[in-house]
Backbone as a ProteinNet text record, in pm:
[ID]
protein_1_A
[PRIMARY]
MSENEKAEAAGIRPETVESELNTVQKLSESEEQRGQSFNQRAAWLLGFVGVVLTLTVGQAREVVSTDLGSVGEPVSVGLLAIAAVLLLWAAKLAIDVLKPQDIWHIGREEVERYASRAYVSEERPLVEGRTMRGLIRQFSEEREANNTKSEVFEKSARRLLWSFGFLAAQVAIFFVVALST
[TERTIARY]
-5412.6	-5317.3	-5499.1	-5510.9	-5609.8	-5554.7	-5670.9	-5566.8	-5527.3	-5567.9	-5478.9	-5354.9	-5353	-5220	-5097.3	-5173.2	-5045.5	-5029	-5116.9	-5023.3	-4963.1	-4979.9	-4909.8	-4754	-4771.5	-4633	-4598.7	-4615.4	-4541.4	-4466	-4513.7	-4536	-4643	-4755.4	-4839.6	-4977.7	-5014.3	-5093.2	-5208.4	-5363.4	-5444.3	-5509	-5539	-5621.9	-5532	-5389.5	-5337.7	-5359.5	-5311.8	-5416.4	-5503.1	-5626.3	-5749.2	-5765.3	-5729.2	-5731.5	-5670.1	-5522	-5431.7	-5560.1	-5606	-5675.7	-5820.3	-5862.2	-6001.6	-5990.7	-5816.4	-5797.1	-5759.1	-5668.3	-5666.1	-5757	-5849.8	-6009.5	-6067.7	-6070.6	-6168.7	-6054.6	-5932.4	-5842.5	-5849.1	-5906.9	-5866.8	-6029.4	-6176.3	-6285.1	-6245.4	-6212.4	-6178.6	-6097.4	-6047.4	-5997.3	-6069.1	-6162.5	-6208.9	-6305.5	-6348.9	-6439.3	-6391.4	-6279.7	-6172.5	-6193.1	-6165.6	-6177	-6337.9	-6415.6	-6547	-6578.9	-6503.9	-6525	-6509.1	-6335.9	-6281.6	-6364.2	-6421.9	-6491.5	-6609.3	-6703.2	-6793.1	-6781.9	-6689.7	-6637.3	-6587.2	-6530.4	-6501.6	-6598.9	-6677.4	-6809.2	-6884.4	-6897.6	-6924.2	-6912.1	-6740.5	-6654.5	-6690.8	-6684.9	-6713.1	-6837.5	-6940.8	-7065.2	-7040.9	-6966.5	-6985.6	-6930.3	-6810.1	-6776.6	-6819.5	-6909.7	-6966	-7047.3	-7134.3	-7211.3	-7140.3	-7049	-6956.2	-6928.8	-6852.4	-6851	-6928.5	-7026.8	-7176.2	-7213	-7163.6	-7195.7	-7101.6	-6967.7	-6861	-6886.3	-6925.8	-6986.8	-7115.4	-7169.4	-7302.6	-7241.7	-7137.2	-7057.7	-6976.5	-6966.2	-6894.4	-6936.2	-7047.1	-7169.5	-7191.7	-7198.5	-7227.2	-7126.2	-6985.1	-6866.1	-6832.8	-6896	-6869.3	-6995.1	-7109.9	-7192.8	-7222.6	-7108.7	-7106.7	-7015.7	-6991.4	-6854.5	-6778.9	-6673	-6592.2	-6487.2	-6469.7	-6413.4	-6245.9	-6167.2	-6040.5	-5907.1	-5953.8	-5876.5	-5941.6	-6078.9	-6179.2	-6190.2	-6249.6	-6265.6	-6155.4	-6021.6	-5924.9	-5908.2	-5872.7	-5881.5	-6003.5	-6103.8	-6220.8	-6190.4	-6204.4	-6193	-6086.2	-5970.1	-5844	-5867.4	-5924.2	-5956.3	-6079	-6201.8	-6263.8	-6191.6	-6090	-6026.8	-5911.2	-5854.4	-5814.1	-5909.6	-5972.4	-6068.1	-6130.6	-6185.8	-6232.3	-6081.6	-5975.9	-5885	-5882.4	-5863.2	-5858.3	-5987.9	-6129.2	-6255.3	-6202.6	-6162.3	-6136.6	-6007.7	-5899.6	-5830	-5856.2	-5968.1	-6038.8	-6084.9	-6142.8	-6274.7	-6139.9	-6064.5	-5961.7	-5960.5	-5915.8	-5848	-5928.9	-6055.1	-6192.6	-6166.4	-6188.2	-6266.1	-6089.1	-6002.5	-5856.3	-5890.5	-5940.1	-5997.1	-6086.1	-6184.2	-6279.6	-6257.7	-6126.3	-6106.9	-6044.5	-6115.5	-6049.1	-5952.5	-5865.7	-5739.3	-5745.5	-5636.5	-5552.1	-5504.8	-5620.1	-5536.4	-5571.3	-5439.8	-5493.9	-5565.4	-5670.7	-5696.9	-5723.1	-5750.1	-5746.9	-5828.9	-5773.5	-5805.4	-5941.2	-6011.5	-6170.2	-6080.6	-5990.9	-5955.4	-5932.1	-5849.3	-5835.8	-5937.6	-6055.6	-6202	-6245.8	-6227.8	-6288.3	-6216.7	-6079.1	-6030.9	-6115.7	-6208.9	-6196.9	-6297.2	-6363.8	-6451.3	-6373.5	-6279.7	-6205.3	-6172.2	-6148.7	-6129.4	-5983	-5873.4	-5736.1	-5747.6	-5831.1	-5795.4	-5898.4	-6064.8	-6097.8	-6027.2	-5929	-5880.4	-5783.3	-5712.9	-5579.3	-5612.9	-5539.1	-5510.5	-5555	-5647	-5740.1	-5647	-5508.4	-5457.4	-5352.2	-5326.7	-5236.4	-5403.6	-5469.7	-5600.8	-5612.1	-5598.4	-5638.4	-5534.7	-5379.9	-5238.9	-5245.7	-5291.3	-5273.1	-5358.3	-5462.9	-5583	-5545.3	-5507.4	-5435.4	-5334.9	-5267.8	-5151.9	-5188.9	-5326.7	-5366.9	-5470.3	-5501.2	-5540.7	-5463.4	-5307.2	-5238.7	-5189.2	-5163.4	-5131.9	-5266.8	-5347.4	-5467.1	-5470.8	-5501.1	-5501.1	-5310.1	-5237.7	-5127.2	-5164.7	-5192.3	-5211.7	-5338.8	-5432.6	-5530.3	-5497	-5435.8	-5373.6	-5283.7	-5231.3	-5149.3	-5221.9	-5297.5	-5376.5	-5522.9	-5520	-5646.3	-5534.1	-5386	-5335.9	-5297.6	-5309.6	-5292.6	-5417.6	-5525.1	-5629.8	-5721	-5626.3	-5615.4	-5539.7	-5411.8	-5310.7	-5419	-5500.8	-5529.2	-5669	-5735.4	-5839.9	-5811.5	-5695.8	-5667.5	-5604	-5514.1	-5539.3	-5617.9	-5768	-5838.9	-5891.8	-5947.2	-6016.5	-5941.9	-5784.8	-5745.3	-5753.6	-5770.2	-5760.5	-5906	-6042	-6136.7	-6164.6	-6100.5	-6092.1	-6007.2	-5854.1	-5825.6	-5936.9	-6001.6	-6083.9	-6190.4	-6188	-6336	-6247.9	-6132.1	-6072.3	-6005.4	-5981.6	-6001.9	-6160.3	-6273.7	-6408.7	-6434.3	-6417	-6441.3	-6361	-6262.1	-6172	-6216.2	-6271.5	-6379.6	-6492.3	-6566.3	-6712.4	-6682.4	-6545.8	-6494.5	-6490.1	-6435	-6403	-6531.2	-6683.7	-6799.2	-6809.1	-6847	-6879.9	-6846.8	-6686.3	-6651.8	-6682.6	-6687.1	-6694.8	-6843.1	-6961.8	-7098.6	-7114.9	-7049.7	-7098.5	-7072.9	-6926.3	-6838.8	-6910.5	-7015.4	-7085.4	-7184.7
4398.2	4373.4	4315.4	4346	4311.7	4194.4	4095.9	3971.5	4024.2	4100.3	4245.2	4291.3	4285	4370.4	4259.3	4131.7	4071.7	4026.9	3996.3	3880.1	4010.4	4133.5	4195.6	4235.3	4227.7	4196.5	4128.2	4011.5	3900.6	3887.3	3995.6	4023.7	3928.5	3884.8	3853	3923	3914.9	4046.6	3931.2	3964	3889.2	3904.4	4009	4054.4	3953.4	3918.3	3855.8	3736.1	3675.9	3530.8	3458.8	3557.5	3511.4	3546.9	3654.1	3677.4	3582.8	3503.3	3332.2	3244	3221.2	3104	3120.5	3219.9	3180.9	3170.5	3243.8	3201.7	3023.9	2968.9	2818.2	2755.9	2815.6	2720.8	2718.7	2818.8	2863.4	2781.8	2721.5	2664.5	2550.2	2486.1	2358	2327.6	2378.4	2342.1	2314.8	2407.1	2377.5	2273.4	2268.5	2131.3	2022.2	2024.5	1911.5	1883	2008.4	2006.1	1918.3	1957.9	1912.8	1791.6	1722.7	1565.7	1491.5	1588.3	1528.6	1522	1666.5	1673.6	1527.2	1491.8	1398.4	1300	1251.8	1121.8	1140.8	1203.5	1204.9	1240	1235.8	1304.5	1052	1066.6	918	848.6	839.6	767.5	750.8	864.7	903.3	842.7	844	748.9	603.3	591.5	429.4	383.6	441.5	409.1	438.6	520.3	539.6	440.4	388.8	283.9	146.7	108	-32.2	-0.3	100.4	82.8	56.9	182.6	117.7	-4.3	-89.3	-202.4	-296.2	-287	-357.2	-382.7	-235.8	-214.9	-327.8	-288.4	-376.3	-563.3	-559.2	-746.5	-761.1	-667.2	-699.3	-664.7	-635.5	-580.8	-735.7	-737.7	-918.2	-981.9	-1004.9	-1095.5	-1070.9	-970.1	-946.9	-999.5	-983.4	-996.7	-1181.9	-1241	-1357.5	-1454.7	-1384.4	-1418	-1388	-1243.6	-1240.3	-1273.6	-1296.8	-1396.1	-1188.7	-1197.2	-1089.2	-1125.8	-1283	-1329.5	-1332	-1415.4	-1460	-1331.8	-1266.5	-1127.2	-1049.3	-1022.2	-873.3	-984	-1110.1	-1166.7	-1188.3	-1183.9	-1185.6	-1037.2	-972.8	-807.5	-756.8	-786.5	-736.5	-795.5	-913.9	-958.3	-904.4	-893.9	-818.2	-681.3	-597.2	-464.6	-464.5	-497.6	-581.2	-586.9	-706.9	-783.2	-640.4	-551.4	-456.2	-354.2	-321	-210.6	-269.1	-375.2	-400.5	-452.2	-433.7	-424.1	-319.7	-207.3	-62.8	-13.5	-50.3	-9.5	-57.2	-214.4	-262.6	-192.1	-161	-85.4	48.6	122.2	258.5	234.3	152.7	87.8	98.3	32.2	-31.6	133.1	212	323.7	409.8	398.7	539.4	437.5	314.4	228.7	286	339.8	378.2	517.5	587.1	722	742.3	628.6	650.7	546.9	479.3	435.3	562.3	535.2	570.4	663.5	767.4	783.5	845.9	810.7	765	892.3	1030.1	1149.5	1223.9	1254.1	1378.5	1471.7	1434.9	1542.9	1601.3	1731.8	1754.1	1604.4	1575	1447.7	1484.7	1378.8	1377.7	1409.1	1396.1	1422.1	1560.5	1589.9	1799.4	1870.3	1793.1	1877.1	1856.1	1740.3	1744.1	1858.9	1822.2	1936.4	2092.8	2136.5	2272.5	2317.9	2238	2218.9	2316	2240.9	2231	2386	2363.6	2498.7	2557.9	2445	2496.8	2564.6	2501.6	2522.9	2701.3	2705.7	2837.2	2914	2931.2	3029.2	3071.8	2987.9	3070.8	3158.7	3278.6	3377.2	3316.1	3385.3	3365.7	3328.5	3436.7	3395.2	3274.4	3232	3095.3	2976.2	2991.2	2858.3	2857.7	2990.5	3011.5	2991.4	3014.5	2890.5	2807.7	2702.7	2585.8	2476.5	2575.2	2543	2562.8	2685.1	2683.4	2571.1	2584.6	2464.2	2294.4	2260.6	2145.4	2138	2304.7	2300.3	2315	2344.1	2376.3	2182.5	2107	2021.6	1887.5	1955	1899.9	1926.3	1992	2086.6	2002.7	1990.3	1975.4	1822.7	1741.1	1636.2	1598.9	1624.4	1650.5	1681.7	1799.5	1832.1	1749	1631.6	1555.2	1432.3	1390.5	1264.1	1341.4	1467.8	1474.1	1532.3	1543.7	1592.4	1418.3	1297.8	1183.2	1152.9	1150.2	1134.5	1190.3	1263	1439	1329.1	1291.5	1187.4	1030.3	983.4	862.7	845.1	979.1	1014.8	1034.9	1110.4	1134.8	1014.9	956.8	814	714.2	731	642.3	719.7	872.8	891.3	875.6	883.2	840.2	711.4	632.2	464.2	464.6	506.4	529.7	571.9	725	743.6	639.7	612.9	486.6	388.8	342.2	239.8	267.7	413.7	426.9	393.3	444.1	449.6	309.2	230.3	53.2	31.4	65.1	58	87.6	183.9	278.2	194.5	171.5	101.8	-31	-104.3	-222.9	-218.9	-124.5	-54.3	-37.9	7.1	93.7	-115.4	-154.1	-309.1	-359.8	-358.6	-408.7	-360.4	-255.1	-195	-216.8	-227.2	-222.4	-349.6	-454.7	-605.3	-584.3	-542.5	-535.6	-468.2	-372.3	-320.1	-379.7	-457.6	-486.4	-689.2	-722.4	-858.9	-807
-3107	-3294.2	-3383.6	-3467.1	-3525.1	-3613.5	-3651.2	-3752.2	-3885	-3978.1	-4073.2	-4012.4	-3937.7	-3897.8	-3807.9	-3786.9	-3733.4	-3848	-3938.9	-4107.5	-4169.9	-4176.9	-4271.9	-4180.5	-4022	-3938.5	-4014.8	-4045.4	-4045.9	-4194.3	-4284.2	-4438.5	-4504.7	-4472.4	-4523	-4538.4	-4656.6	-4682.5	-4715	-4615.4	-4615	-4744.8	-4803.2	-4935.3	-5076.1	-5098.8	-5198.3	-5142.6	-5015.1	-5010.3	-5024	-4974.3	-5011.3	-5189.9	-5265.8	-5392.1	-5461.5	-5435.6	-5461.6	-5399.8	-5354.1	-5273.8	-5403.7	-5422.4	-5525.9	-5642.6	-5702.5	-5839.9	-5800	-5746.7	-5706.1	-5705.8	-5623.3	-5650.8	-5744.6	-5859.4	-5943.6	-6049	-6046.7	-6184.8	-6151.3	-6016.9	-5942.3	-5991.3	-5988.1	-6047.3	-6235.7	-6270	-6406.8	-6457.9	-6375.6	-6435.4	-6386.2	-6301.7	-6293	-6400.5	-6429	-6542.8	-6677	-6663.9	-6771.9	-6826.4	-6664.7	-6636.1	-6658.4	-6634	-6682.1	-6791	-6847.3	-7032.4	-7079.1	-7049.7	-7132.1	-7116.6	-6978.2	-6960.5	-7026.4	-7062.9	-7163.5	-7242.3	-7322.1	-7501.9	-7477.5	-7442	-7394.8	-7438.3	-7342.1	-7325.3	-7431.6	-7486.4	-7605.2	-7765.5	-7761.2	-7867.4	-7843.6	-7710.7	-7662.5	-7756.8	-7697.1	-7766.7	-7906	-8008.7	-8108.6	-8198.5	-8137.1	-8123.4	-8159.5	-8064.1	-8073.6	-8184.9	-8186	-8318.1	-8471.7	-8501.1	-8637.7	-8602.9	-8435.1	-8463.9	-8530.5	-8450.1	-8498.1	-8636.2	-8737.4	-8891.8	-8972.7	-8884.5	-8950.8	-8925.9	-8864.6	-8848.5	-8945.3	-8947.5	-9051.5	-9216.1	-9209.5	-9345.6	-9368.8	-9262.5	-9331.4	-9339.4	-9236.5	-9289.5	-9435	-9528.3	-9633.5	-9710.3	-9674.8	-9759.8	-9744	-9655.4	-9656.7	-9756.5	-9792.5	-9830.8	-10006.5	-10021.1	-10194.7	-10236.8	-10347.9	-10453.5	-10535.5	-10427	-10447.9	-10544.3	-10605	-10670.7	-10587.7	-10637.2	-10566.8	-10519.1	-10557.6	-10555.7	-10409.1	-10443.7	-10386.7	-10259.8	-10244.3	-10115.5	-10003.3	-10006.7	-9900.8	-9845.5	-9998.4	-9948.7	-9847.6	-9892.2	-9814.9	-9669.1	-9657.8	-9539.5	-9452.1	-9501.6	-9463.9	-9405.3	-9534	-9473.4	-9345.7	-9341.2	-9225.3	-9119.9	-9111.7	-9001.9	-8950.2	-9025.5	-8969.3	-8909.4	-9007.7	-8916.4	-8827.1	-8795.2	-8679.8	-8511.6	-8581.3	-8493.1	-8440.3	-8539.3	-8469.9	-8410.4	-8450.2	-8346.1	-8247.4	-8204.3	-8065.2	-7989.6	-8057.9	-7999.2	-7945.1	-8013.8	-7992.9	-7894.9	-7891.3	-7750.4	-7606.7	-7611.1	-7496	-7489.5	-7566.2	-7504.2	-7454	-7548.7	-7435.9	-7331.6	-7259.5	-7158.7	-7055.3	-7103.6	-7011.9	-7028.5	-7056.7	-7034.7	-6934.9	-6939.6	-6855.1	-6709.4	-6687.8	-6562.6	-6485.9	-6302.9	-6216	-6225.7	-6144.5	-6174.7	-6019.8	-5973.4	-5819	-5794.8	-5767.7	-5741.6	-5588.8	-5544.3	-5444.6	-5395.8	-5312.5	-5251.4	-5082.9	-5080.5	-4890	-4862.8	-4763.5	-4671.4	-4597.4	-4559.9	-4487.8	-4353.5	-4300.9	-4198.5	-4165.6	-4280.2	-4283.3	-4254.8	-4356.2	-4326.6	-4222.3	-4146.6	-3958.3	-3876.8	-3944.5	-3836	-3880.2	-3975.3	-3984	-3879.4	-3792.7	-3741.2	-3587.9	-3550	-3408.9	-3396.2	-3240.7	-3226.5	-3220.3	-3236.9	-3310.2	-3405	-3550.5	-3618.7	-3632.6	-3607.6	-3628.4	-3512.1	-3459.5	-3386.9	-3443	-3579.5	-3665	-3708.4	-3719	-3876.4	-4006.6	-4014.8	-4166.1	-4333.5	-4276.8	-4396.6	-4389.8	-4248.2	-4247.8	-4313.7	-4257.9	-4300.3	-4418.4	-4512.8	-4639	-4705.9	-4693.4	-4739.4	-4726.6	-4617.2	-4593.9	-4672	-4706.7	-4821.9	-4951.3	-4949.6	-5093.6	-5132.5	-5068.1	-5078.8	-5131.4	-5066.9	-5059.5	-5214.4	-5255	-5405	-5458.6	-5443.2	-5575.6	-5611.6	-5512.3	-5509.2	-5512.5	-5528.2	-5627.9	-5808.2	-5800.4	-5961.4	-6008.4	-5939.2	-6052	-6051.4	-5935.8	-6006.1	-6096.4	-6074.7	-6174.5	-6291	-6302.8	-6482.2	-6522.6	-6457.9	-6527.5	-6494.7	-6469.9	-6519	-6601.7	-6626.3	-6757.5	-6919.3	-6883.9	-6967.9	-7037.2	-6954.3	-6962.8	-7033.2	-6945.9	-7060.1	-7234.7	-7196.3	-7297.7	-7463.4	-7375.8	-7502.4	-7543.2	-7449.8	-7469	-7539.1	-7541.4	-7579.2	-7765	-7747.7	-7895.8	-7999	-7941.3	-7960.4	-8013.3	-7927.7	-7961.4	-8052.9	-8085.2	-8198.3	-8308.8	-8352.6	-8472.1	-8486.4	-8388.3	-8435.7	-8499.9	-8452.6	-8514	-8606.8	-8684.2	-8774.4	-8856.4	-8836.8	-8932.6	-8963.3	-8863.7	-8894	-9034.6	-9052.1	-9119.7	-9309.3	-9300.7	-9399.9	-9496.6	-9380.4	-9393	-9456.5	-9371.5	-9388.5	-9526.1	-9533.7	-9675.3	-9862.7	-9777.6	-9877.5	-9914	-9803.4	-9825.6	-9904.7	-9863.1	-9927.4	-10092.7	-10148.8	-10271.1	-10326.9	-10319.1	-10318.6	-10325.3	-10239.7	-10259.2	-10386.8	-10360.4	-10457.5	-10656.5	-10623.7	-10756.4	-10808.9	-10716.8	-10713.1	-10857.4	-10719.8	-10744.4	-10889.4	-10905.4	-11039.7	-11121.5	-11141.3	-11246.4	-11276.9	-11202.9	-11203.2	-11329.6
[MASK]
+++++++++++++++++++++++++++++++++++++++++++++++++++++++++++++++++++++++++++++++++++++++++++++++++++++++++++++++++++++++++++++++++++++++++++++++++++++++++++++++++++++++++++++++++++++

């Protein structure tokens, strides 16, 4: 009896197992790429936050050396302080996205068994099914980790955008005072 005949006698359709394994492999690869994409975007965001924070420090020096009046100066300092806190918060969240995730992967021991006689003599649908179960577990954990990365990345981006609002308000105060003198 051939491998396919044995599998079909057991109610397993080898072509279905193979097709599903291919689907799970593609989903797993896609989820891994999604995680890499979040890492790239978080790294970009972190660099951008660093540039904006540097400009904010430069703007703070301007505020200290310019007479903005008894109201303008404390308001400007407060706006810059809030913007700086938001920028640091955004940076911290971006770093959280970049932290390595503890995700289950098919173990080295399992992979080493692939070359063993016991493993290579098993029916193909059984081997593919076992591999598929491992990939499904890996996919599930990566999806969960990536969903968390997505949420944290969005929070980081929001903090950056909020900081722009406070910086814009501070710049507006700076120009209003400068134009009125």
